[in-house]
C-alpha positions as CSV (number, residue, x, y, z in Angstrom):
1,Q,204.1,48.0,-258.0
2,V,203.1,48.0,-261.2
3,Q,206.0,46.4,-263.0
4,L,206.6,46.3,-266.9
5,V,209.0,44.1,-268.5
6,E,209.7,44.0,-271.9
7,S,211.7,41.1,-273.9
8,G,212.3,39.7,-277.6
9,G,214.6,42.7,-278.7
10,G,217.9,42.1,-280.6
11,L,219.3,42.1,-283.6
12,V,217.9,42.0,-287.5
13,Q,218.3,42.5,-291.1
14,P,216.3,44.9,-293.0
15,G,213.4,42.8,-294.2
16,G,213.3,40.9,-291.3
17,S,210.8,40.6,-287.8
18,L,211.2,40.5,-284.2
19,R,208.2,39.7,-281.7
20,L,208.9,42.4,-278.8
21,S,206.3,40.9,-275.1
22,C,205.6,43.2,-272.4
23,V,204.7,41.5,-269.1
24,V,202.6,43.5,-266.9
25,S,202.5,42.8,-262.9
26,G,201.1,44.6,-260.0
27,S,198.1,46.3,-261.8
28,R,194.4,45.3,-263.7
29,F,195.7,44.6,-266.6
30,R,192.7,44.2,-268.2
31,L,191.4,47.5,-267.5
32,N,194.1,48.9,-268.4
33,P,195.6,50.9,-271.8
34,M,199.4,49.8,-273.4
35,G,201.5,51.2,-275.8
36,W,204.6,49.9,-277.4
37,Y,207.3,53.4,-277.8
38,R,210.5,54.0,-279.3
39,Q,213.8,56.2,-279.2
40,A,216.3,56.5,-281.8
41,P,219.2,57.3,-281.4
42,G,219.5,61.2,-281.2
43,K,216.1,61.0,-281.3
44,Q,213.3,61.6,-278.8
45,R,210.6,58.9,-278.3
46,E,207.9,58.4,-279.6
47,V,204.9,56.4,-280.4
48,V,204.6,53.7,-281.5
49,A,201.7,51.7,-281.2
50,T,198.5,51.9,-278.3
51,I,196.2,49.3,-278.0
52,T,193.0,50.0,-275.3
53,S,191.2,47.5,-273.0
54,G,188.9,46.7,-275.3
55,G,191.2,45.7,-277.9
56,T,191.1,49.4,-280.5
57,T,194.9,50.2,-282.2
58,N,196.7,52.7,-283.3
59,Y,200.0,53.1,-284.8
60,A,202.2,55.4,-286.3
61,D,202.3,56.9,-289.7
62,S,205.8,55.3,-290.3
63,V,205.1,51.1,-289.4
64,K,201.1,51.1,-290.3
65,G,201.0,47.6,-292.3
66,R,204.0,46.7,-290.7
67,F,204.0,46.0,-287.1
68,T,200.4,43.9,-284.9
69,I,200.0,44.7,-281.4
70,S,198.1,42.6,-279.1
71,R,197.3,42.0,-276.1
72,D,196.4,38.7,-273.8
73,N,194.6,39.9,-270.6
74,A,194.9,36.0,-269.7
75,K,198.6,35.9,-269.6
76,N,198.9,39.7,-268.5
77,T,200.8,40.4,-271.5
78,V,200.9,43.1,-274.8
79,Y,202.9,42.0,-277.7
80,L,204.3,44.0,-280.6
81,Q,204.9,41.9,-284.8
82,M,207.5,43.9,-286.0
83,N,207.9,42.5,-289.7
84,S,209.4,44.0,-292.4
85,L,212.2,45.6,-290.5
86,K,214.1,48.3,-291.6
87,P,217.3,50.2,-290.1
88,E,215.6,53.6,-289.3
89,D,213.0,51.1,-286.8
90,T,216.4,50.9,-284.7
91,G,215.8,52.2,-280.9
92,V,215.2,51.1,-277.6
93,Y,211.4,50.4,-277.6
94,Y,209.5,50.7,-274.0
95,C,206.1,49.0,-273.0
96,N,203.8,51.3,-271.6
97,T,200.6,51.5,-269.2
98,V,198.4,54.2,-267.5
99,T,196.2,53.1,-264.0
100,F,193.6,55.1,-263.0
101,S,192.9,55.8,-259.2
102,A,190.3,55.6,-256.9
103,W,189.8,58.8,-257.3
104,G,190.7,59.5,-260.8
105,A,194.1,60.4,-261.3
106,A,196.2,59.1,-263.6
107,S,200.0,57.6,-263.4
108,E,202.1,56.0,-265.8
109,Y,204.7,53.4,-265.9
110,W,206.6,52.1,-268.0
111,G,209.2,49.1,-268.8
112,Q,213.3,49.2,-268.9
113,G,213.2,49.0,-272.6
114,T,214.7,46.2,-274.6
115,Q,217.0,47.3,-278.2
116,V,215.8,46.1,-281.6
117,T,219.1,47.0,-283.8
118,V,218.3,46.3,-287.8
119,S,221.6,46.6,-289.7
120,S,222.7,44.3,-292.2
């Protein structure tokens, strides 16, 4: 029922920028916290940035000052602006959301992922 579709990944040189987008359908988007996660080759998935329904943001230490997460509730979209990219930022980036049932039960949903490669 809930679907997330990421886009915007690609190949970029170190120091370059990319903007990722995630469109959410089938949910009351304005009520949902959102997050971006990434998984590098040989590593576990890690959180990159999160944003609450009220717009409060949090970032992994490794991306602070370089990445910005934002949301546009009118477009059911969350963004990740990535600047000053480093080779270690390479990985598959996933969009995530959490929804709540009438009983208060939480459910997680994930997009299919978009590849980001930072290389010269």
